[in-house]
Steps between C-alpha positions, in 0.01 A plus 500: 500500500753636750715183485485509111603868496784427752638226259462716202697779661779262605532362151533853356738601767749206478708637197533868604570401872776266408651750258501791747627300784783388288575861377466630847763259630729593219455874576590443867823319408615762229746697701845561349722197461862474633762544226758204477874549523635647179643254249863469414409580140698200370193337348446516109148572363345514161229763483229382244271726322234318298382739220243491229491819279626732790703747296322802676624400851786258473779768497376660813491154677850421389633839609356442846638150529857612415487711820471206742704513809684182411836422343465538120708187457253290710175568304389474141194648331324265268216625282284230350338652185219250459318515168571864459402693178661829616855610588493368856810284433701777324424757767602246771832437343558875467440533868768239579270197585555152376203405276351164440260513196229245493238427211244228555152547350353221721681517827428868577492666839693611799527150645670371176729805505609435856545130458741580200687776712533269796644222286755755351603654831557148650799468257672791654652591834184644663380359829153662472282681255275799568205569267406867424219614259587722211293789650679497838739702708670341805657630803889483501489240783317238292781241476624582849156410648477172311866393577457568865209262519669236270805500730258408781355212314221647290448335158238751374454868583237749413567878537228754554302555183391876480358744258729729286244754404259517805369849437413488139130482568236405769514158350876459554480633850230252599699215350816622681301471836389140397858425424594619840244276669540209265891502467634677794258429782438136408861424426627658820255291700572176317869552549451562867294181523783304336279388199544566125430857387428366147650629188391804299749440202638855492793519744499125554836321567568129445816309573620261234504235777119543523451513117694157467288348765175642384530605143292802385256353241185700548337703218182630636410878524608498864807271472668670807192447726468134386870423548481651865222264569678202366796594716280515799370141425864389506563657828696811372406844604574822319671748733397867494746790464315807624791749466540456128244599230415422135254772392311442178301726284112487546303578185298824537274464201166330561548241205853405599421482880191288420708250299767497763269456791289230326813297403637505866171410679401248241830318532486509881145357500608218269800415753246507789277255333784264406698508829280616798375146569854340455646754747246437760540120466865536518474728808284244669719192426839664570385753756656768267426862616653616167254303284199603728594875462549470136160350466352794723664750278372339167146480652483858617324707231613842392393784734219620274350155498509477880331834525208367285484196718464725807244713322306186427530392869368839611193477264424142608539585875290816451227317324495238781479768761195630342333168505631403848610809695703272751732444211614863495810414690633342176543856350805552728690226303527673159605826674778313696619336169504843320714645789742215478516554110554872553786440737665262241465774232625760738807289571544459126487875458765554764736274310422639165676824360190700421455742792179662623344567165436135443271485796251736319522265197352222715161671408554339156510150650124420400573612145839299508307189598252537220787572255666173598174314461469653153856407419438134579206498272668674207841324513487123483710209350828688510753214510802643307761757588320808405710818521320762705416827327717789641511878461 
Protein backbone atom coordinates (compact mmCIF):
# COMPACT_ATOMS: atom_id res chain seq x y z
CA UNK A 1 0.00 0.00 0.00
CA UNK A 2 2.82 2.41 0.86
CA UNK A 3 4.41 2.01 -2.58
CA UNK A 4 1.09 2.47 -4.36
CA UNK A 5 0.36 5.64 -2.37
CA UNK A 6 3.83 7.02 -3.16
CA UNK A 7 3.18 6.50 -6.86
CA UNK A 8 -0.28 8.09 -6.62
CA UNK A 9 1.10 11.19 -4.89
CA UNK A 10 3.90 11.49 -7.45
CA UNK A 11 1.44 11.32 -10.34
CA UNK A 12 -0.76 14.03 -8.78
CA UNK A 13 2.32 16.16 -7.99
CA UNK A 14 3.91 16.21 -11.45
CA UNK A 15 1.80 18.98 -13.00
CA UNK A 16 1.81 21.49 -10.10
CA UNK A 17 5.50 20.88 -9.36
CA UNK A 18 6.56 21.57 -12.95
CA UNK A 19 4.34 24.67 -13.13
CA UNK A 20 5.54 26.10 -9.83
CA UNK A 21 9.22 25.43 -10.56
CA UNK A 22 8.82 27.20 -13.92
CA UNK A 23 7.01 30.17 -12.37
CA UNK A 24 9.52 30.30 -9.53
CA UNK A 25 12.45 30.57 -11.95
CA UNK A 26 10.66 33.33 -13.88
CA UNK A 27 10.01 35.20 -10.63
CA UNK A 28 13.68 35.10 -9.68
CA UNK A 29 14.67 36.47 -13.12
CA UNK A 30 12.13 39.34 -13.18
CA UNK A 31 14.39 42.23 -12.16
CA UNK A 32 14.22 45.43 -14.20
CA UNK A 33 15.76 45.15 -17.67
CA UNK A 34 18.33 47.58 -19.09
CA UNK A 35 16.95 50.12 -21.55
CA UNK A 36 18.65 50.17 -24.96
CA UNK A 37 20.21 53.27 -26.47
CA UNK A 38 17.55 55.70 -27.78
CA UNK A 39 16.66 55.51 -31.46
CA UNK A 40 17.57 58.16 -34.00
CA UNK A 41 13.82 58.55 -34.72
CA UNK A 42 14.35 58.19 -38.47
CA UNK A 43 12.24 55.03 -38.72
CA UNK A 44 8.74 55.21 -40.26
CA UNK A 45 5.85 53.37 -38.58
CA UNK A 46 2.23 52.59 -39.26
CA UNK A 47 0.17 52.31 -36.08
CA UNK A 48 -2.72 49.95 -36.83
CA UNK A 49 -5.98 49.86 -34.88
CA UNK A 50 -8.27 46.94 -35.77
CA UNK A 51 -11.77 48.04 -34.74
CA UNK A 52 -15.17 46.38 -34.81
CA UNK A 53 -17.96 48.71 -33.63
CA UNK A 54 -15.73 50.69 -31.29
CA UNK A 55 -17.36 54.12 -31.52
CA UNK A 56 -17.46 54.40 -27.71
CA UNK A 57 -13.68 54.33 -27.27
CA UNK A 58 -11.99 54.98 -30.62
CA UNK A 59 -11.73 58.78 -30.22
CA UNK A 60 -9.95 58.42 -26.87
CA UNK A 61 -7.44 55.97 -28.33
CA UNK A 62 -6.72 58.15 -31.36
CA UNK A 63 -6.23 61.23 -29.17
CA UNK A 64 -3.71 59.29 -27.13
CA UNK A 65 -1.80 58.04 -30.20
CA UNK A 66 -1.48 61.55 -31.58
CA UNK A 67 0.69 62.41 -28.56
CA UNK A 68 3.43 59.89 -29.25
CA UNK A 69 6.98 61.10 -28.73
CA UNK A 70 7.89 60.58 -32.37
CA UNK A 71 8.11 62.91 -35.39
CA UNK A 72 4.60 63.30 -36.80
CA UNK A 73 5.97 62.88 -40.33
CA UNK A 74 7.34 59.44 -39.42
CA UNK A 75 4.20 57.67 -38.29
CA UNK A 76 0.69 57.21 -39.61
CA UNK A 77 -2.40 56.04 -37.72
CA UNK A 78 -4.53 53.52 -39.62
CA UNK A 79 -7.93 52.41 -38.33
CA UNK A 80 -9.29 49.20 -39.86
CA UNK A 81 -13.06 49.53 -39.48
CA UNK A 82 -13.88 45.85 -39.90
CA UNK A 83 -17.52 44.93 -40.58
CA UNK A 84 -18.68 47.93 -38.55
CA UNK A 85 -22.33 48.84 -38.27
CA UNK A 86 -21.77 51.98 -36.19
CA UNK A 87 -19.90 55.24 -36.88
CA UNK A 88 -16.40 53.99 -35.95
CA UNK A 89 -15.07 54.91 -39.41
CA UNK A 90 -16.52 58.42 -39.42
CA UNK A 91 -15.34 59.21 -35.90
CA UNK A 92 -11.86 57.98 -36.83
CA UNK A 93 -11.72 60.26 -39.87
CA UNK A 94 -12.87 63.21 -37.79
CA UNK A 95 -10.03 62.46 -35.35
CA UNK A 96 -7.47 62.62 -38.18
CA UNK A 97 -6.82 58.92 -38.74
CA UNK A 98 -6.52 57.18 -42.09
CA UNK A 99 -9.41 54.70 -42.30
CA UNK A 100 -9.60 51.37 -44.10
CA UNK A 101 -13.17 50.11 -44.25
CA UNK A 102 -13.67 46.40 -44.72
CA UNK A 103 -16.91 44.48 -45.22
CA UNK A 104 -16.78 40.71 -45.57
CA UNK A 105 -19.56 38.55 -44.15
CA UNK A 106 -17.55 35.33 -44.27
CA UNK A 107 -13.97 36.38 -43.48
CA UNK A 108 -14.65 38.09 -40.18
CA UNK A 109 -12.30 38.61 -37.26
CA UNK A 110 -9.22 40.43 -36.06
CA UNK A 111 -6.87 38.14 -37.99
CA UNK A 112 -8.49 39.04 -41.32
CA UNK A 113 -8.49 42.74 -40.40
CA UNK A 114 -4.78 42.64 -39.59
CA UNK A 115 -3.91 40.73 -42.75
CA UNK A 116 -5.71 43.40 -44.77
CA UNK A 117 -3.94 46.21 -42.90
CA UNK A 118 -0.49 44.65 -43.19
CA UNK A 119 -0.91 44.31 -46.95
CA UNK A 120 -1.99 47.95 -47.23
CA UNK A 121 0.86 49.19 -45.03
CA UNK A 122 3.43 47.25 -47.07
CA UNK A 123 2.67 49.52 -50.04
CA UNK A 124 3.79 52.61 -48.12
CA UNK A 125 7.06 53.87 -46.64
CA UNK A 126 6.74 52.22 -43.21
CA UNK A 127 9.55 50.01 -41.95
CA UNK A 128 7.35 48.45 -39.27
CA UNK A 129 3.80 48.33 -37.96
CA UNK A 130 2.56 48.50 -34.37
CA UNK A 131 -0.83 47.02 -33.47
CA UNK A 132 -2.90 48.79 -30.82
CA UNK A 133 -6.36 47.70 -29.70
CA UNK A 134 -9.21 50.18 -29.98
CA UNK A 135 -9.70 50.43 -26.20
CA UNK A 136 -6.06 51.17 -25.39
CA UNK A 137 -3.86 54.02 -24.26
CA UNK A 138 -0.10 53.79 -24.77
CA UNK A 139 2.89 55.50 -23.23
CA UNK A 140 4.48 58.24 -25.39
CA UNK A 141 7.67 56.20 -25.82
CA UNK A 142 5.89 53.34 -27.66
CA UNK A 143 7.61 53.85 -31.02
CA UNK A 144 10.91 54.83 -29.40
CA UNK A 145 11.05 51.50 -27.54
CA UNK A 146 10.22 49.49 -30.66
CA UNK A 147 12.64 51.38 -32.91
CA UNK A 148 15.53 51.00 -30.46
CA UNK A 149 15.21 47.22 -30.60
CA UNK A 150 14.64 47.03 -34.36
CA UNK A 151 17.86 49.01 -34.85
CA UNK A 152 19.60 46.31 -32.81
CA UNK A 153 18.26 43.56 -35.08
CA UNK A 154 14.84 42.67 -33.66
CA UNK A 155 12.13 41.65 -36.14
CA UNK A 156 9.26 41.56 -33.64
CA UNK A 157 8.77 43.47 -30.40
CA UNK A 158 6.14 43.28 -27.67
CA UNK A 159 5.71 46.16 -25.20
CA UNK A 160 4.26 45.64 -21.74
CA UNK A 161 0.52 44.94 -21.86
CA UNK A 162 -1.17 46.54 -18.87
CA UNK A 163 -4.59 47.54 -17.56
CA UNK A 164 -6.12 50.95 -18.18
CA UNK A 165 -8.75 50.80 -15.41
CA UNK A 166 -7.19 48.76 -12.58
CA UNK A 167 -9.26 50.19 -9.74
CA UNK A 168 -12.78 49.81 -11.12
CA UNK A 169 -13.55 46.81 -8.91
CA UNK A 170 -12.02 43.90 -7.00
CA UNK A 171 -12.20 41.88 -10.23
CA UNK A 172 -10.19 44.41 -12.26
CA UNK A 173 -7.61 44.68 -9.45
CA UNK A 174 -7.13 40.91 -9.36
CA UNK A 175 -6.82 40.78 -13.14
CA UNK A 176 -4.27 43.62 -12.98
CA UNK A 177 -2.15 41.57 -10.55
CA UNK A 178 -2.51 38.59 -12.90
CA UNK A 179 -1.36 40.80 -15.79
CA UNK A 180 1.61 41.91 -13.72
CA UNK A 181 2.57 38.27 -13.20
CA UNK A 182 1.71 36.99 -16.67
CA UNK A 183 2.94 39.91 -18.76
CA UNK A 184 5.61 41.77 -16.79
CA UNK A 185 7.17 39.02 -14.64
CA UNK A 186 7.20 36.38 -17.36
CA UNK A 187 8.29 38.73 -20.13
CA UNK A 188 11.14 40.26 -18.15
CA UNK A 189 12.48 36.81 -17.31
CA UNK A 190 12.08 35.50 -20.85
CA UNK A 191 13.91 38.52 -22.25
CA UNK A 192 16.70 38.02 -19.71
CA UNK A 193 17.00 34.36 -20.78
CA UNK A 194 17.25 35.39 -24.44
CA UNK A 195 14.11 33.51 -25.52
CA UNK A 196 10.89 34.80 -27.07
CA UNK A 197 8.59 36.76 -24.77
CA UNK A 198 5.64 35.80 -27.00
CA UNK A 199 3.05 38.07 -28.55
CA UNK A 200 0.07 39.65 -26.76
CA UNK A 201 -1.31 41.37 -29.85
CA UNK A 202 -1.91 44.72 -28.19
CA UNK A 203 1.32 46.70 -28.33
CA UNK A 204 2.96 44.24 -30.74
CA UNK A 205 5.39 45.50 -33.38
CA UNK A 206 6.35 43.69 -36.61
CA UNK A 207 8.82 44.77 -39.26
CA UNK A 208 7.72 44.47 -42.87
CA UNK A 209 10.85 42.40 -43.47
CA UNK A 210 9.42 39.84 -41.03
CA UNK A 211 5.93 39.95 -42.55
CA UNK A 212 7.32 39.37 -46.04
CA UNK A 213 9.29 36.36 -44.83
CA UNK A 214 6.52 34.99 -42.60
CA UNK A 215 3.13 36.30 -43.81
CA UNK A 216 0.47 36.88 -41.19
CA UNK A 217 -2.37 34.55 -42.23
CA UNK A 218 -3.77 33.39 -38.90
CA UNK A 219 -7.44 33.85 -38.06
CA UNK A 220 -7.98 32.11 -34.70
CA UNK A 221 -9.26 33.79 -31.53
CA UNK A 222 -5.67 34.17 -30.33
CA UNK A 223 -3.98 35.01 -33.60
CA UNK A 224 -1.20 36.90 -31.80
CA UNK A 225 -0.26 33.99 -29.55
CA UNK A 226 -0.31 31.57 -32.48
CA UNK A 227 1.82 33.82 -34.69
CA UNK A 228 4.38 34.17 -31.88
CA UNK A 229 4.58 30.38 -31.61
CA UNK A 230 5.08 30.01 -35.36
CA UNK A 231 7.86 32.59 -35.26
CA UNK A 232 9.52 30.58 -32.50
CA UNK A 233 9.33 27.43 -34.60
CA UNK A 234 11.14 29.37 -37.32
CA UNK A 235 13.90 30.49 -34.98
CA UNK A 236 12.65 34.06 -34.52
CA UNK A 237 12.19 35.42 -31.02
CA UNK A 238 9.96 38.28 -29.96
CA UNK A 239 11.88 40.93 -28.00
CA UNK A 240 10.34 42.56 -24.94
CA UNK A 241 10.21 46.34 -24.39
CA UNK A 242 9.62 46.77 -20.68
CA UNK A 243 9.80 50.57 -20.59
CA UNK A 244 6.79 51.10 -22.89
CA UNK A 245 3.18 50.13 -22.15
CA UNK A 246 -0.08 49.52 -23.99
CA UNK A 247 -2.84 49.60 -21.38
CA UNK A 248 -6.23 48.21 -22.38
CA UNK A 249 -9.61 48.45 -20.72
CA UNK A 250 -10.66 45.46 -18.61
CA UNK A 251 -14.40 44.91 -18.55
CA UNK A 252 -15.89 45.41 -15.09
CA UNK A 253 -19.34 43.87 -15.66
CA UNK A 254 -19.68 40.18 -14.82
CA UNK A 255 -21.18 39.28 -18.20
CA UNK A 256 -18.62 41.18 -20.27
CA UNK A 257 -15.70 39.93 -18.19
CA UNK A 258 -16.97 36.36 -18.44
CA UNK A 259 -17.12 36.57 -22.23
CA UNK A 260 -13.70 38.19 -22.44
CA UNK A 261 -11.94 35.71 -20.14
CA UNK A 262 -13.55 32.70 -21.77
CA UNK A 263 -12.49 33.85 -25.22
CA UNK A 264 -8.88 34.40 -24.17
CA UNK A 265 -8.44 31.20 -22.20
CA UNK A 266 -10.33 29.07 -24.72
CA UNK A 267 -8.14 30.37 -27.52
CA UNK A 268 -4.98 29.77 -25.51
CA UNK A 269 -6.01 26.19 -24.76
CA UNK A 270 -6.61 25.55 -28.46
CA UNK A 271 -3.11 26.84 -29.31
CA UNK A 272 -1.59 24.67 -26.58
CA UNK A 273 -3.27 21.58 -27.97
CA UNK A 274 -2.14 22.36 -31.50
CA UNK A 275 1.47 23.43 -30.87
CA UNK A 276 2.86 22.20 -27.53
CA UNK A 277 3.93 18.86 -29.00
CA UNK A 278 5.44 20.49 -32.09
CA UNK A 279 7.40 22.93 -29.95
CA UNK A 280 8.80 20.16 -27.75
CA UNK A 281 9.76 18.12 -30.82
CA UNK A 282 11.43 21.13 -32.43
CA UNK A 283 13.24 21.94 -29.18
CA UNK A 284 14.62 18.39 -29.03
CA UNK A 285 15.68 18.19 -32.67
CA UNK A 286 17.13 21.71 -32.99
CA UNK A 287 18.25 22.15 -29.37
CA UNK A 288 16.09 25.28 -29.34
CA UNK A 289 15.70 26.97 -25.96
CA UNK A 290 13.10 29.30 -27.50
CA UNK A 291 10.82 26.46 -28.61
CA UNK A 292 11.24 24.64 -25.30
CA UNK A 293 10.31 27.73 -23.28
CA UNK A 294 7.32 28.50 -25.53
CA UNK A 295 6.09 24.96 -24.90
CA UNK A 296 6.48 25.40 -21.13
CA UNK A 297 4.55 28.64 -21.31
CA UNK A 298 1.67 27.02 -23.20
CA UNK A 299 1.57 24.01 -20.88
CA UNK A 300 1.48 26.14 -17.73
CA UNK A 301 -2.15 26.48 -16.72
CA UNK A 302 -3.68 29.70 -15.33
CA UNK A 303 -2.85 30.38 -11.68
CA UNK A 304 -6.34 29.39 -10.51
CA UNK A 305 -5.98 25.96 -12.09
CA UNK A 306 -2.57 25.48 -10.47
CA UNK A 307 -4.09 26.33 -7.08
CA UNK A 308 -6.73 23.65 -7.64
CA UNK A 309 -4.00 21.14 -8.54
CA UNK A 310 -2.14 21.98 -5.32
CA UNK A 311 -5.34 21.58 -3.28
CA UNK A 312 -5.88 18.18 -4.88
CA UNK A 313 -2.28 17.22 -4.05
CA UNK A 314 -2.81 18.27 -0.42
CA UNK A 315 -5.98 16.19 -0.18
CA UNK A 316 -4.31 13.11 -1.68
CA UNK A 317 -1.23 13.51 0.52
CA UNK A 318 -3.42 14.05 3.58
CA UNK A 319 -5.49 10.97 2.86
CA UNK A 320 -2.34 8.91 2.29
CA UNK A 321 -0.88 10.12 5.60
CA UNK A 322 -4.02 8.94 7.42
CA UNK A 323 -3.55 5.46 5.95
CA UNK A 324 0.24 5.35 6.28
CA UNK A 325 1.58 7.89 8.83
CA UNK A 326 5.09 7.64 7.40
CA UNK A 327 3.82 9.48 4.31
CA UNK A 328 3.04 12.64 6.29
CA UNK A 329 6.25 14.22 4.95
CA UNK A 330 4.50 14.62 1.60
CA UNK A 331 2.31 17.33 3.19
CA UNK A 332 5.26 19.72 2.99
CA UNK A 333 5.18 19.64 -0.81
CA UNK A 334 1.83 21.45 -1.37
CA UNK A 335 2.87 24.03 1.24
CA UNK A 336 6.14 24.71 -0.58
CA UNK A 337 4.32 24.97 -3.92
CA UNK A 338 1.82 27.44 -2.46
CA UNK A 339 4.69 29.57 -1.17
CA UNK A 340 6.31 29.61 -4.62
CA UNK A 341 2.99 30.58 -6.18
CA UNK A 342 2.48 33.28 -3.54
CA UNK A 343 5.91 34.73 -4.34
CA UNK A 344 5.00 34.83 -8.03
CA UNK A 345 1.71 36.62 -7.29
CA UNK A 346 3.49 39.02 -4.92
CA UNK A 347 5.97 39.90 -7.66
CA UNK A 348 3.07 40.44 -10.05
CA UNK A 349 1.50 42.80 -7.52
CA UNK A 350 4.79 44.71 -7.22
CA UNK A 351 4.79 45.31 -10.99
CA UNK A 352 1.09 46.21 -11.15
CA UNK A 353 -0.30 49.73 -10.54
CA UNK A 354 -2.86 48.78 -7.89
CA UNK A 355 -1.31 49.59 -4.50
CA UNK A 356 -1.93 48.03 -1.12
CA UNK A 357 -5.70 47.86 -1.47
CA UNK A 358 -5.36 45.06 -3.99
CA UNK A 359 -3.72 42.80 -1.41
CA UNK A 360 -6.98 42.79 0.55
CA UNK A 361 -8.78 41.83 -2.66
CA UNK A 362 -6.77 38.59 -2.71
CA UNK A 363 -9.37 37.33 -0.25
CA UNK A 364 -11.68 37.13 -3.28
CA UNK A 365 -9.36 34.67 -5.05
CA UNK A 366 -11.45 31.55 -4.21
CA UNK A 367 -14.56 33.26 -5.60
CA UNK A 368 -12.56 34.44 -8.62
CA UNK A 369 -11.48 30.88 -9.37
CA UNK A 370 -15.06 29.64 -9.08
CA UNK A 371 -16.25 32.49 -11.30
CA UNK A 372 -13.69 31.57 -13.99
CA UNK A 373 -14.84 27.95 -13.89
CA UNK A 374 -18.43 29.16 -14.27
CA UNK A 375 -17.39 31.40 -17.16
CA UNK A 376 -15.90 28.45 -19.03
CA UNK A 377 -19.11 26.48 -18.65
CA UNK A 378 -21.38 29.34 -19.70
CA UNK A 379 -19.42 30.68 -22.66
CA UNK A 380 -18.54 28.16 -25.37
CA UNK A 381 -18.10 28.09 -29.10
CA UNK A 382 -17.20 31.75 -29.52
CA UNK A 383 -15.29 31.78 -32.78
CA UNK A 384 -16.06 35.20 -34.20
CA UNK A 385 -14.97 38.75 -33.47
CA UNK A 386 -17.52 39.57 -30.80
CA UNK A 387 -17.40 43.09 -29.48
CA UNK A 388 -17.16 43.10 -25.66
CA UNK A 389 -19.94 44.94 -23.86
CA UNK A 390 -18.68 48.17 -22.28
CA UNK A 391 -20.09 50.72 -19.92
